[in-house]
VOPAGU-2260 file (C-alpha; in pm, 1 decimal, decimal comma):
REM VOPAGU-2260
SITE   aa  ch    i         X         Y         Z
SITE  MET   A    0   11312,8   15121,0    3251,8
SITE  ALA   A    1   11122,0   15403,6    3416,8
SITE  VAL   A    2   10768,9   15472,8    3297,3
SITE  LYS   A    3   10743,6   15804,5    3116,7
SITE  ARG   A    4   10523,9   16056,0    3294,0
SITE  ARG   A    5   10229,2   16189,6    3100,7
SITE  SER   A    6   10227,2   16561,2    3036,2
SITE  ARG   A    7    9962,9   16766,9    3212,7
SITE  ALA   A    8    9807,7   16854,0    2875,7
SITE  ARG   A    9    9778,2   16486,2    2780,6
SITE  ILE   A   10    9624,7   16395,9    3117,2
SITE  TRP   A   11    9355,0   16660,6    3076,0
SITE  ALA   A   12    9296,9   16573,1    2708,9
SITE  GLU   A   13    9240,6   16205,9    2794,2
SITE  TYR   A   14    9013,5   16296,3    3083,9
SITE  LEU   A   15    8799,5   16541,3    2885,7
SITE  TYR   A   16    8771,4   16292,3    2599,3
SITE  MET   A   17    8648,7   16023,6    2837,4
SITE  VAL   A   18    8397,1   16258,3    3001,9
SITE  GLY   A   19    8273,6   16366,2    2659,7
SITE  VAL   A   20    8219,1   16005,9    2547,7
SITE  GLU   A   21    8036,0   15930,2    2873,5
SITE  ARG   A   22    7798,9   16222,0    2826,6
SITE  LEU   A   23    7727,1   16130,7    2466,6
SITE  VAL   A   24    7648,8   15771,1    2562,4
SITE  ARG   A   25    7416,9   15887,0    2840,5
SITE  LEU   A   26    7209,1   16078,4    2588,1
SITE  LEU   A   27    7091,0   15742,0    2458,7
SITE  PRO   A   28    6775,0   15586,2    2599,3
SITE  ILE   A   29    6833,1   15288,5    2828,5
SITE  GLY   A   30    6839,9   14981,2    2606,7
SITE  ALA   A   31    6976,5   15158,2    2300,7
SITE  HIS   A   32    7322,4   15140,0    2455,9
SITE  LEU   A   33    7311,3   14762,7    2413,3
SITE  ARG   A   34    7271,1   14796,7    2037,1
SITE  LEU   A   35    7558,1   15046,5    2030,4
SITE  GLY   A   36    7776,0   14803,3    2223,7
SITE  ARG   A   37    7707,3   14522,8    1978,2
SITE  PHE   A   38    7787,5   14752,6    1686,7
SITE  LEU   A   39    8115,2   14859,5    1848,2
SITE  GLY   A   40    8195,0   14494,2    1908,3
SITE  ARG   A   41    8184,5   14424,6    1535,5
SITE  LEU   A   42    8406,0   14723,7    1455,9
SITE  THR   A   43    8655,0   14650,6    1732,9
SITE  ARG   A   44    8692,4   14287,3    1630,7
SITE  LEU   A   45    8784,7   14391,3    1277,6
SITE  ALA   A   46    9036,3   14651,2    1396,4
SITE  ASP   A   47    9191,4   14451,5    1680,4
SITE  ARG   A   48    9375,8   14190,9    1477,0
SITE  GLY   A   49    9638,3   14099,7    1739,4
SITE  HIS   A   50    9402,4   14017,4    2024,8
SITE  ARG   A   51    9153,5   13857,0    1784,9
SITE  ARG   A   52    9416,6   13610,2    1665,7
SITE  VAL   A   53    9519,4   13526,9    2022,9
SITE  ALA   A   54    9158,2   13474,6    2128,5
SITE  GLU   A   55    9068,7   13254,5    1831,0
SITE  ALA   A   56    9378,8   13037,0    1869,4
SITE  ASN   A   57    9336,7   12992,4    2245,4
SITE  ALA   A   58    8963,0   12920,7    2223,5
SITE  ALA   A   59    9017,9   12666,9    1945,0
SITE  TRP   A   60    9264,5   12447,6    2133,4
SITE  ALA   A   61    9118,9   12499,6    2483,7
SITE  LEU   A   62    8762,7   12409,2    2382,6
SITE  GLY   A   63    8839,7   12180,4    2089,3
SITE  LEU   A   64    8668,4   12408,5    1839,0
SITE  SER   A   65    8709,5   12425,0    1465,2
SITE  ARG   A   66    8855,9   12741,8    1319,5
SITE  GLU   A   67    8511,3   12868,2    1219,9
SITE  GLU   A   68    8359,1   12781,2    1559,2
SITE  ALA   A   69    8638,7   12971,7    1733,8
SITE  ARG   A   70    8583,6   13268,1    1504,1
SITE  GLN   A   71    8211,6   13273,8    1584,9
SITE  LEU   A   72    8281,1   13247,9    1958,0
SITE  VAL   A   73    8526,7   13537,4    1950,3
SITE  ARG   A   74    8270,6   13750,0    1765,3
SITE  ARG   A   75    8039,1   13703,5    2065,1
SITE  VAL   A   76    8325,6   13780,1    2305,0
SITE  TYR   A   77    8391,0   14116,6    2137,3
SITE  ARG   A   78    8019,8   14189,8    2145,4
SITE  ASN   A   79    8013,2   14118,8    2518,9
SITE  VAL   A   80    8324,1   14325,4    2595,9
SITE  CYS   A   81    8208,1   14631,2    2400,8
SITE  THR   A   82    7854,6   14605,6    2537,8
SITE  ASN   A   83    8004,6   14603,2    2886,9
SITE  PHE   A   84    8208,5   14914,2    2806,1
SITE  VAL   A   85    7906,7   15111,9    2688,1
SITE  GLU   A   86    7692,4   14974,5    2970,1
SITE  ASP   A   87    7945,3   15083,9    3231,9
SITE  LEU   A   88    7937,9   15437,7    3092,0
SITE  MET   A   89    7557,7   15427,7    3104,6
SITE  LEU   A   90    7541,7   15277,3    3454,7
SITE  PRO   A   91    7503,7   15603,3    3652,8
SITE  LYS   A   92    7199,0   15691,1    3440,2
SITE  ILE   A   93    7059,2   15339,2    3476,2
SITE  LEU   A   94    7097,0   15346,2    3853,7
SITE  LYS   A   95    6911,3   15676,0    3877,5
SITE  ARG   A   96    6607,4   15514,0    3719,1
SITE  MET   A   97    6632,0   15154,0    3835,2
SITE  LYS   A   98    6741,4   14964,9    4144,5
SITE  LEU   A   99    7039,8   14734,1    4109,5
SITE  GLU   A  100    6826,2   14432,8    4194,9
SITE  ASP   A  101    6583,8   14521,6    3914,3
SITE  PHE   A  102    6832,7   14408,2    3650,9
SITE  SER   A  103    7094,7   14207,7    3840,0
SITE  ILE   A  104    7044,9   13909,7    4069,1
SITE  ILE   A  105    7278,7   13697,9    4277,8
SITE  GLU   A  106    7266,4   13320,6    4302,6
SITE  GLY   A  107    7412,9   13171,7    4617,9
SITE  ALA   A  108    7401,3   13483,2    4833,9
SITE  GLU   A  109    7332,4   13252,4    5127,8
SITE  HIS   A  110    7677,1   13093,4    5083,2
SITE  LEU   A  111    7846,3   13431,0    5099,0
SITE  LYS   A  112    7649,4   13543,7    5404,1
SITE  ALA   A  113    7719,3   13218,3    5588,1
SITE  ALA   A  114    8091,2   13251,0    5516,8
SITE  LEU   A  115    8097,7   13610,5    5641,2
SITE  ALA   A  116    7905,3   13509,6    5953,3
SITE  ARG   A  117    8215,1   13318,7    6068,5
SITE  GLY   A  118    8371,9   13656,6    6141,9
SITE  LYS   A  119    8698,2   13600,2    5955,2
SITE  GLY   A  120    8599,4   13770,1    5633,2
SITE  ALA   A  121    8566,4   13598,1    5296,5
SITE  ILE   A  122    8761,5   13586,3    4971,9
SITE  VAL   A  123    8569,4   13555,5    4645,5
SITE  VAL   A  124    8787,9   13435,1    4359,7
SITE  THR   A  125    8653,1   13532,2    4022,0
SITE  GLY   A  126    8758,1   13642,1    3677,1
SITE  HIS   A  127    8676,8   13860,2    3382,2
SITE  PHE   A  128    8330,6   13718,9    3318,9
SITE  GLY   A  129    8021,7   13895,8    3190,3
SITE  ASN   A  130    8025,4   14256,8    3306,0
SITE  TRP   A  131    8289,2   14231,7    3578,3
SITE  GLU   A  132    8266,2   14600,7    3670,9
SITE  LEU   A  133    7897,7   14556,9    3749,3
SITE  ALA   A  134    7972,9   14226,8    3923,4
SITE  GLY   A  135    8182,1   14407,9    4184,2
SITE  ARG   A  136    7889,5   14632,7    4263,7
SITE  VAL   A  137    7651,1   14335,7    4290,2
SITE  LEU   A  138    7892,3   14152,1    4519,2
SITE  ALA   A  139    7930,9   14459,7    4740,2
SITE  HIS   A  140    7551,5   14490,6    4759,5
SITE  ALA   A  141    7516,7   14126,6    4871,1
SITE  ALA   A  142    7807,2   14139,3    5117,7
SITE  GLY   A  143    7736,2   14481,0    5265,0
SITE  GLY   A  144    8053,9   14614,5    5104,4
SITE  ALA   A  145    8359,9   14460,8    4941,7
SITE  MET   A  146    8723,3   14533,2    4863,2
SITE  VAL   A  147    8888,1   14476,9    4526,0
SITE  VAL   A  148    9254,9   14492,4    4432,1
SITE  ALA   A  149    9305,9   14684,4    4109,8
SITE  ARG   A  150    9589,3   14830,2    3907,9
SITE  THR   A  151    9613,4   15207,7    3940,5
SITE  GLN   A  152    9548,1   15377,5    3607,8
SITE  SER   A  153    9822,4   15592,9    3461,6
SITE  ASN   A  154    9593,2   15895,7    3429,7
SITE  PRO   A  155    9527,9   16026,6    3784,1
SITE  LEU   A  156    9211,0   16217,2    3686,0
SITE  ILE   A  157    9053,6   15907,7    3530,8
SITE  GLU   A  158    9172,1   15698,0    3825,1
SITE  GLU   A  159    9008,5   15933,6    4074,8
SITE  ARG   A  160    8682,5   15937,8    3878,0
SITE  ALA   A  161    8675,8   15557,8    3858,8
SITE  ARG   A  162    8753,0   15528,7    4230,7
SITE  ARG   A  163    8466,5   15760,5    4327,2
SITE  PHE   A  164    8225,0   15567,5    4108,2
SITE  ARG   A  165    8326,5   15231,7    4254,0
SITE  GLU   A  166    8315,7   15355,9    4610,6
SITE  GLY   A  167    7968,2   15494,4    4544,4
SITE  GLY   A  168    7863,6   15134,8    4479,9
SITE  GLY   A  169    8001,4   15000,8    4806,8
SITE  LEU   A  170    8343,9   14897,0    4680,3
SITE  ARG   A  171    8673,7   14979,8    4843,9
SITE  VAL   A  172    8959,8   14979,9    4594,7
SITE  ALA   A  173    9310,2   14884,1    4705,3
SITE  GLY   A  174    9589,5   14976,5    4466,1
SITE  ARG   A  175    9861,0   14718,2    4429,0
SITE  GLU   A  176   10105,8   14925,4    4633,0
SITE  GLY   A  177   10053,5   14813,0    4992,9
SITE  ALA   A  178    9755,8   14595,7    4896,2
SITE  LEU   A  179    9847,1   14305,0    5123,9
SITE  ARG   A  180    9824,4   14511,8    5442,5
SITE  LYS   A  181    9490,4   14661,7    5336,9
SITE  VAL   A  182    9343,3   14326,3    5240,2
SITE  VAL   A  183    9449,0   14157,9    5563,3
SITE  HIS   A  184    9306,1   14446,1    5767,5
SITE  HIS   A  185    8978,1   14426,6    5574,3
SITE  LEU   A  186    8952,4   14050,0    5625,1
SITE  ARG   A  187    9027,5   14077,0    5996,7
SITE  ALA   A  188    8740,3   14324,0    6020,7
SITE  GLY   A  189    8513,2   14056,7    5873,5
SITE  GLY   A  190    8494,9   14205,5    5524,2
SITE  CYS   A  191    8466,2   14052,6    5179,0
SITE  VAL   A  192    8755,0   14072,4    4929,6
SITE  ALA   A  193    8716,7   13994,3    4558,9
SITE  MET   A  194    9022,0   13876,2    4366,3
SITE  LEU   A  195    9057,0   13824,2    3991,8
SITE  ILE   A  196    9267,7   13513,5    3935,6
SITE  ASP   A  197    9217,9   13446,2    3564,6
SITE  GLN   A  198    9503,4   13644,0    3409,6
SITE  ASN   A  199    9872,1   13584,1    3350,0
SITE  GLN   A  200   10076,5   13655,5    3663,7
SITE  ARG   A  201   10408,5   13800,2    3554,2
SITE  LYS   A  202   10579,7   13799,3    3895,4
SITE  GLY   A  203   10536,6   13568,5    4191,8
SITE  GLY   A  204   10284,2   13338,6    4026,2
SITE  VAL   A  205   10250,4   12963,4    4069,9
SITE  PHE   A  206   10197,4   12738,0    3769,6
SITE  VAL   A  207    9875,0   12539,0    3777,4
SITE  PRO   A  208    9670,5   12369,8    3501,4
SITE  PHE   A  209    9414,8   12575,9    3314,0
SITE  PHE   A  210    9249,0   12386,8    3030,0
SITE  GLY   A  211    9528,5   12131,5    3058,7
SITE  LYS   A  212    9812,7   12379,8    3009,9
SITE  LEU   A  213   10015,5   12531,3    3292,7
SITE  ALA   A  214    9933,9   12895,9    3356,5
SITE  SER   A  215   10105,6   13140,5    3591,4
SITE  THR   A  216    9844,6   13224,9    3853,8
SITE  VAL   A  217    9821,9   13460,7    4149,2
SITE  PRO   A  218    9873,1   13263,3    4475,8
SITE  SER   A  219    9737,8   13531,4    4710,3
SITE  PRO   A  220    9390,1   13386,0    4775,5
SITE  ALA   A  221    9530,8   13048,9    4878,1
SITE  SER   A  222    9810,6   13204,5    5081,1
SITE  LEU   A  223    9576,3   13435,4    5273,3
SITE  ALA   A  224    9319,6   13161,9    5329,2
SITE  LEU   A  225    9576,7   12922,0    5472,6
SITE  LYS   A  226    9750,1   13179,8    5692,2
SITE  HIS   A  227    9438,2   13347,3    5829,2
SITE  ASP   A  228    9177,4   13068,4    5805,5
SITE  VAL   A  229    8961,3   13270,9    5567,3
SITE  PRO   A  230    8685,3   13096,8    5368,2
SITE  VAL   A  231    8723,8   13113,4    4990,6
SITE  LEU   A  232    8430,5   13106,2    4748,8
SITE  ALA   A  233    8425,5   13111,1    4369,4
SITE  GLY   A  234    8190,5   13329,9    4173,0
SITE  TYR   A  235    8127,4   13461,2    3826,4
SITE  SER   A  236    7900,9   13707,3    3651,3
SITE  TYR   A  237    7713,0   13648,9    3328,0
SITE  ARG   A  238    7468,4   13835,8    3110,2
SITE  ILE   A  239    7125,2   13680,9    3069,1
SITE  GLY   A  240    7026,6   13695,5    2702,5
SITE  HIS   A  241    7094,3   14017,1    2513,5
SITE  GLU   A  242    6914,9   14258,0    2744,0
SITE  LEU   A  243    7000,1   14454,5    3059,1
SITE  ARG   A  244    6987,4   14147,4    3281,8
SITE  HIS   A  245    7277,1   14001,6    3478,9
SITE  CYS   A  246    7341,1   13729,2    3732,5
SITE  PHE   A  247    7628,0   13684,7    3976,7
SITE  HIS   A  248    7666,6   13321,2    4079,9
SITE  CYS   A  249    7843,3   13236,3    4407,9
SITE  ASP   A  250    7952,6   12883,8    4506,7
SITE  PRO   A  251    7966,8   12741,5    4860,7
SITE  PRO   A  252    8311,3   12778,5    5024,8
SITE  PHE   A  253    8589,1   12545,4    4913,8
SITE  GLU   A  254    8715,2   12270,6    5141,3
SITE  LEU   A  255    9074,2   12391,7    5165,2
SITE  ILE   A  256    9358,4   12143,6    5115,0
SITE  ARG   A  257    9581,6   12131,5    5423,3
SITE  THR   A  258    9864,0   11876,8    5427,3
SITE  GLY   A  259   10105,6   12070,7    5646,5
SITE  ASP   A  260   10332,0   12153,5    5352,9
SITE  TYR   A  261   10250,2   12523,4    5313,7
SITE  LYS   A  262   10409,7   12580,8    4972,1
SITE  ALA   A  263   10254,2   12267,4    4825,3
SITE  ASP   A  264    9918,4   12358,1    4976,5
SITE  VAL   A  265    9929,0   12705,6    4818,5
SITE  VAL   A  266    9982,0   12544,3    4476,9
SITE  ALA   A  267    9718,6   12275,0    4534,5
SITE  ASN   A  268    9453,6   12521,8    4647,4
SITE  THR   A  269    9537,2   12764,2    4365,9
SITE  ALA   A  270    9491,3   12475,6    4122,5
SITE  MET   A  271    9154,4   12395,3    4280,9
SITE  PHE   A  272    9037,0   12756,1    4252,9
SITE  THR   A  273    9158,2   12775,4    3893,0
SITE  LYS   A  274    8978,4   12454,2    3800,2
SITE  ARG   A  275    8652,3   12613,2    3914,9
SITE  ILE   A  276    8723,8   12919,6    3700,8
SITE  GLU   A  277    8776,2   12681,7    3408,3
SITE  ASP   A  278    8438,7   12520,2    3481,2
SITE  PHE   A  279    8273,3   12861,9    3460,8
SITE  VAL   A  280    8443,2   12934,3    3128,1
SITE  ARG   A  281    8322,9   12604,2    2986,3
SITE  GLN   A  282    7965,4   12679,9    3091,4
SITE  ARG   A  283    7953,2   13016,6    2913,7
SITE  PRO   A  284    8267,2   13056,9    2699,6
SITE  ASP   A  285    8142,4   13370,0    2522,9
SITE  GLN   A  286    8121,7   13550,8    2857,7
SITE  TRP   A  287    8494,9   13517,3    2936,8
SITE  PHE   A  288    8771,4   13755,2    2827,9
SITE  TRP   A  289    8957,0   13534,0    2578,8
SITE  LEU   A  290    9145,9   13835,4    2440,5
SITE  HIS   A  291    9402,4   13812,4    2721,2
SITE  SER   A  292    9724,6   13609,8    2679,1
SITE  ARG   A  293    9646,3   13378,5    2971,5
SITE  TRP   A  294    9927,3   13128,7    2903,2
SITE  ARG   A  295   10194,2   13381,9    2811,1
SITE  LYS   A  296   10445,3   13314,8    3090,2
SITE  ARG   A  297   10592,6   12965,9    3070,8
SITE  PRO   A  298   10745,1   12756,2    3351,7
SITE  PRO   A  299   11123,2   12720,5    3357,0
SITE  GLU   A  300   11113,1   12346,1    3291,1
SITE  GLU   A  301   10951,7   12416,2    2953,3
SITE  LEU   A  302   11205,0   12678,6    2851,0
SITE  GLY   A  303   11517,6   12577,3    3036,2
SITE  ALA   A  304   11548,9   12928,7    3180,7
SITE  ALA   A  305   11525,0   13020,6    3546,0
SITE  GLY   A  306   11203,5   13195,4    3639,4
SITE  GLY   A  307   11023,4   13122,6    3314,4
SITE  GLN   A  308   10979,5   13354,2    3021,5
SITE  GLU   A  309   10696,9   13513,9    2835,3
SITE  GLN   A  310   10616,0   13389,6    2488,5
SITE  ASP   A  311   10579,4   13653,9    2220,4
SITE  ASP   A  312   10228,0   13619,8    2078,0
SITE  GLY   A  313   10182,5   13970,8    1944,3
SITE  ALA   A  314    9936,4   14080,9    2211,7
SITE  GLU   A  315    9994,6   14290,5    2517,3
SITE  ASP   A  316    9953,6   14132,9    2858,9
SITE  SER   A  317    9701,9   14347,4    3043,5
SITE  GLU   A  318    9801,0   14200,3    3381,7
SITE  GLU   A  319    9492,8   14331,2    3562,7
SITE  GLY   A  320    9457,4   14068,1    3829,7
SITE  SER   A  321    9555,8   14089,7    4190,9
SITE  ASP   A  322    9929,4   14047,2    4243,1
SITE  ILE   A  323    9961,7   14060,2    4620,7
SITE  THR   A  324   10152,6   13769,2    4770,7
């Protein structure tokens, strides 16, 4: 079914609303935005019943939590998500008064630089941890620029504004249309590409374990690494305490699995990357985006239907990860 086009009036109304909210937030002193984010987190959790139920159920079984423990964890997740939202709106003001390195550090920058020094580019697999919008900027700063694959927003004015902001921080944004060609070109030029691999892959995914349950996962990082001999590193961002302090952690490159069976190797390497993402979640579970229906698509052997199906859990699948194959 074709997607309905937004009217010109609606496009401008959405854009002006967003700009208005941004300007109001930037009237706040730096630091006060964090308190606003925490307050919005409490309100959003109460209003967002569907995603709250998904998050609490998934966190409970994945981490072995009691119902009350899961509820407390999800409270912190909403606080983190809403703080990120307000912080991202405030970021231009923050960066006028502070340097990026004043409030955000990177652990393992030497691993990234060594991988890039090989001259074949580097892929950083990551997920929706901490403030992932800020993480892209930190990664670009450490790598001398980076490319991300992102879904194009339905409002072209908001999309253009977001693109300009990201590019101002050293990021190149590749929309999903034609992303493979752009990513390969960027890697061949020795560049860094960041790929989010922690969300449900509706089409073209491979099923690998995530917290012991098969999850449809984007195979692009493994496929590109095997075909073009590109080093792959895992990284994640997390907030330090409750202040304006962040860290982006970067691992050494993976030792890629190469058996000669390309399809099997894509699955095996994707499973290895995903296991590292799981490790990150276990270290700081309140910093991950549990609100997403990560296990929504099921493998055909579970459902007896070719291609797998998506379970109905009452929450929308945001499908924001990279989907190039």
